[in-house]
N, C-alpha and C positions, 0 to 999 in steps of 0.2 A: 115453069119459066117465068111466068108473070109474078109468082110469089117471090122468086129470087130478086126480081127487079124491085118489088115492093120493099124487100129487106135492105136493099142497097140505097133506097131513096133517102132515108134519114142520114146515112153516112155522107152522101153527096151534098145534102143541105148543110151539114156541119162543116164539110170541107169548104164549100163556097163561102160560108159565113166567116170562117177563120181567114180565108184568103182576102175577103173584102176588108176585114178589120186590119189585117197586116198591110194592105194597100193604103188604107186610110192613115195608119200609123206612119208608113213611109212618107206619105205626102205631108203629114203633120210636121215632120222635121223641118220643113221649109217655112211653116207658118207660125210655129210656136217659138217665141223669142223671149226667154225670161229676162227681166230687166236686171241691170247691173247696179249694185249699190254705189252711190257717190255721196260723200259728205256734203251736207247742205251748205250753200254759200251763206256766210254770215258777215254782216257789215260791222266788223270789229274795229274799234278805234285804234289809232296809231299808238296811243299811250293811255295809261290809266288816269282817271281824274284824280287830281291831288298828288300824283306821283312826282318825286323829284328826279330829274334826269340823272342817270348814273350808268357807268359802264361796268359796275360790279355785278356779279351773278345775282339773280333774283333771290330775295330773302326766303322764298318758299322752297328753294332747292337745297337749302342747308339741312343736314341731318339734325334730328331733334336734340341730340346730345350736344350739338354745337350751339343750340339756342338756349336750352335749359341746362345750365352748368352746375347747379347745386347737386352735390352727391346724394343727399337724402331724396331729392326730387327724382333724380335719375333712377334710383332704386325703386321708387314707387311706380314710375312709368314702366319700367321693365316688368314689374310684377303685374301691372294692369294689362300689358300686352300679352303676357304669358299665361296668366291664370284668372284674369278678370272675367266675370260672367258674359259680358258683351263680346269680348274677344273669342271666348269659347263658342258662343252661339254663332257668331259670324263664320268661324272655321267649320262648324258643322254644316252650315248652309252651303259653303263652298263644296264640301264633300258630296252633298246631295246633288248639286248642279253637275259635278263631275260624273257622277253615276248616271244621271239623266242623259248627259251628252254621250256617254259610252253606249247607252241603250239606243239612242237615236241613230248612231252610226251603224248599228247592226242591220238596219234596213237595206244598206247598200251591199251587204255581203251575202253569200249563199247560206242557206239554212238546211240543216240535215237533222233527221229524226228517225227513230225506230218506231214503226207503226204495226199495230195488230188490229184489223178491222173485220167486220162481218157484213155480208149482204145476202139478201134472200135469193134463192134460185127458183125458177119456174116449176110449179108443181104439175106434173102430168098425171093423167088418170091412172090410178093404181099405185102411184108412188107416194111415199111418205113426205111430210114437210121437211125440208132440209135448208141449210144455209151454206154459203161459200165463205171460207176464211182465208184472209190474205195477211201475211206477215212478212216484214222485210224492212229495208232501208229506203227512205224517201228523201230526195234532195230537190230543193227548189231554189231558183235564183230569179229575182225580179230584175228585169232589164230596165234600168232607170234612164230611159231615153229622154224624158222630159224634166229630169232633175228633181222629181218629187222628193225622193229620199235624200238626195244630196242637199237640197235646200232645207229639209227638215233637220238634217244633221248640222247644217250651218246655223240654223236658228238656235238649236240647242247649245252649240259652241258660243254663240253670241250671248245667250242667257248665262252661260258659265262666266264669260268675261264680265257681264253686268254684276253677277254675284261676287266675283273677285273684286270688282271696283267697290262694291258695297262694303266688302271686308276692309278694303283700304280706307274707306270713309270712316268706318268704325275705329280703325287704328288711329287715324288722325284725330278723331273726336276724343278718343281715350287720352291721347297725349295732351290735347288742349284742356280737356276737363280735369285731368289729374293736376296739371300745372295750375289751373284756375283755382281749384280747391286748396291746393298747397299754399298759394299766395293769399287766398282769402283767410286761411288759417293763420298765416304770418301776420296779416293786417289785424285780425281780431286779437291775437296775442299782443300785438303792439298797442292797440287801443286799450286793452285790459291793463297793460303795464302803465300807460299814460294815466288812466283813470285811477289806478291804485296809487300812483305817485302823487296825483292831485289830492286824493283822499288823505294821504299822509301829511302833505303840506297844509291841508285845511284843518286837520286835527291839531297840528302845531300852532296854526293861527288861532284856533279856538282856545287853546290853553293860554295863549298870550292875552286874548280878549278877556278870558275869565279872570286872569290876574289883574288886568287893567280895570275890569268891572269891580273886583273886590277892593281895589285901591280907590275907586270912585272916579277914575279917569274915563272909562267907557261905561256906556249904559247897559242895562239889562236887555234892552231891545236889540242892541248890536250883538250881544251874546247870542240871543235867540236867532238872529239872522244868520250868524255863522253856523249855528247848529243846523239850521234849515238847509244851508248850502251843502254842508257835509253829508247830511242825510240824503239829499238829492244825488250827490255823487256816488254814495255807497249803494243807492238803489239801482244804479246802472250796472253794478258789478254782477249780480246774479244773471241778468239777461245776457251779458257778454260771455259768462261761463257756459250758459246754456247753448249759445250760438257756437262756441268753440267745440263743445261736445257733439253737437249735431253735425258740424263740418267734419270732425274727425270720423264720425260714424259713416257719413256719406263717402268719405275718402276710403274708408276700410272696405265698404261694399264695392266700390269701383275697382279696387285692386284684388278683390276676392278674399278678403280677410273677414274674420268675425269682428263686429263692432267692439271697440274698446281695447283692441290688441295693438294699435299703432302707438309707438313711442319713439318720437324723433323731435329734433329741434328744427326750427325753420329759420335758418340764417338769412334766406332771401337775398342772395347776392346776384340776382338777375341783371345782366348787362342791358342797359337801355340806351341804344345808339340814338344819335340826334335825328337821323333820317334812315329810312329803310328802302333799299332798291326793290322796285316792284317788278321789273322785267316787262316783257311785251305781253299785251292781252292775249295774243294768239298762243302763247305758251301755256295758258290755262287749259287749253283743249287737250294737252298731253299730260297735264300735271294734276288737275283737280279730280278727285275720285268721282264726284257727282257728275262731272262732264263726261268722264270716261264711261260711267254707267249709262248716261243718257245716250251716248253714241252707240254703245252695245245694244241697248234696247231698240234703237232705231234700226240697226242692222238686223236684229231678230225679226222685227215687224216686216221689214222689206223681204227677208227670206220667206216668211210665211205667206206673203202675197204670191210668190212664185209657186209655193206648195199648193195653194188654192187654185191657181190657174192650171197647174199640171193635172189636176183631177178631172179636167174636161177631156183628157186624151186617154187613149186605150192603155190598159194595164197589161203589159206583156211579160210573161215569165217563162222560164224553162224548167220543166220538172222531169225527174227521173225516179223510177221505182224499181228496186231489185229485191226479189223475195220469192216466196213460195205460196202456192194456193192449193186448197183442198177443201172438200166438204167435211173433213174430219179435223177438228182442232188439234188433236194429238199428233197427226201427221205433220202439221205445220210446225209444231214445236219440236218434233223429233227429226226434222229434215227428211221426212218420208214423203213429202208432197212434191208436186210438180213445180219446177222453177219458172218464174215469169220475170220479164223485164219490160220496162216501158220508158221511152224517152221522147219528149216532144214539147212543143210550145203550148202555152195557155194564153188566150187573149180575151180580155173583158173590156167591151166597148160600152161606155155609158150612153144610153139613148134617152132616158127620161128619169129624172130624179125628183120631180115635183118642185123644182126651184131650189133644191138644197145646194147644188153646186154653185149656182149664181149667188145665193145667199152667203155661202162661205167666202166667195171672192169679195163681195161687197163688205162683209164684216172685216176681212183682212185689210182691205183698203182703208176702212174707217180707223182701224187700229194703227195703221201706218200714219195716217193723218194725226192721230192723237200723239204718237211717238214723236212726230216732227214738231208739233206744237210744244210738247214737253221739253224737247231738246232746246228749242229756241228760248223758251222760258227759263231753262236752267242756265243758259249762256248769259242772258240778261241779268238774272239773279246773281250770278258769279261776279259780273262786272260791278254791280251795285254793292255787293259785299266788300269787294276790294276797295272801292272808292270810299265807302262809309268807314271802313276800318282805318284807312290811311288818314282820313280827316280826324277821326277820333284820336289816333296816336299823336298827330301833330298838335291838336288842341290840348291834349293832356300835358304836354311839356309846358305850355303857357300856364296851365292851372297849377302845376307843381311849383313853378317859379313864384306865382302869386301867393300860394299857400305858405311857401317858405318865408316870404317877406312878412306875411301876416303873423306867423308864429314868432318871428323875431320881434316884431313890434309889440305883440301882446305880452311877451315875457318882459320886455323892457318897461311896458306900461305897468305891469304888476310890480316890478321892482321899485319903480318911482312912486307908485301909489302907496306901497307899504312904507316907504321912507317918509312920505308926506303925512301918512296917518300917524306914524310913531312920533313925528314932530308936532302933531296937532294941527297941521295946516288944513287937512281935508277930513271929511267924515269917513266912517267905515264903509258906507255904501259904495264908495269909489273902489275900495279894495275888493269888495264882494264882486262888483262888476268886472274888475280886472281878472279875478280868479276864474270867473265863468268864461271870459274871452280866451284865456290861455287854454283851458280844457277844450273848448270848442275848436280853437285853431289847431291844436295838436291832433285832435281827432279827425278833423277834416284833412289835415296834411297826410295822415296815414291812409285815408280813403283815396286821396288824389294819387298817391303813389301806387295803391292797388289798382286804380283805374288805368294808369299808364301800363302797368304790367299786364293787365288783362287785355288792353288794347294791342300790345305787342303780340300776344297770343292770337288775337283775332286776325291781325294782319297775316301772321304765319299760316293760320288755318285757311284764310281766304285765298292765299296765293298757292294753296295746294301742298303745304308742308305738313310734316308729321307722320308720313308713312314712307316705308322703304321702297323705292322704285328700283327693281332689279335691273341690272344692265341688259340691254338688248343685244 
């Protein structure tokens, strides 16, 4: 009788332990309170610095085809978005994040498996060594009272949203970078054309000077000066051709082509409006991919704090086993063994972890602080980018106007200097200086037009344009 009581003692102890854990779990429902995510308050200004008041839709909400209207450029952008290495890499990262989110959600669902296990049996005097075999279906379900698995799944979904926002950022950058290279190529070709035209004019002037020198009207020094100017102009041409080839190669790689396979004209008919509607700063939170990514990262960090806090509480699960047991493996496999079934709860109550649980929570809180600082830094950076790009676009208009006046004045100066030189009123040095001024003015005018086109692209990118925002 005493032996029977001793056999039941461990069972009673286990029963009391499970009951105590369940009671603690029940009481924990009233003390565990996972925090709810809220977007941080940000002191956003009422309007962007440098923005012109406008009731028109924000420039960043336009589709990229409405901004970049050149047919060759649209084809290049389409190729970059579909087959460019950066686009393909971003798409693969999204697929990875989707798979991770699916795996994280599995923790909230029941798990089932087929098991075959063995365990030793007690050896009595005169008996052989033997084992007990158990085979059958095992089902388990973790009861997520504290939201550990739900928050882990929420964190994985937030990571997915961050990855998708990164893909949108890549798309916007591809649109902007493709357009930038396209217009850089157009500007280089224009400068090459200007330089080649200047070289042709300078050769013609050299022939005139040579005839005048042969007639004794011009000196040999003036002839050498014109040769020097022509050589200087021609020396610029190889560098321009090299830059054109390098830009074409960079554009080829961006769209996923082999360098040297791009063949297209650059008409460069980009519309350059006088002012760009910037919209409200608060709209950037829903439009700019980097702000969407920072928001998602903040949500993921917040959810992982709840995961870390939930680990302090009991892990409760329901398990069920249906199968057969025998000391003969063949009986288990041939259904000749005895049937067994088990159904009941499992409770694991953490008592001592050497500080690991507290360390995990502290680390999660620190990562949340980092995400919050990163979010605010991204917001400030976005506001600065918009302000800088708006100022750059406005100032580029003034620069183009000044460069246009400079080109007109330089061309007129060259015309008058040539006439005065032919009439013998001035020396040839004045003609040489006028030639240099025309080439410099036309080159700078092409660069100023490029700067304005690039500034337009920077405003578009800063306002969150360039990626397709699907309707909600």
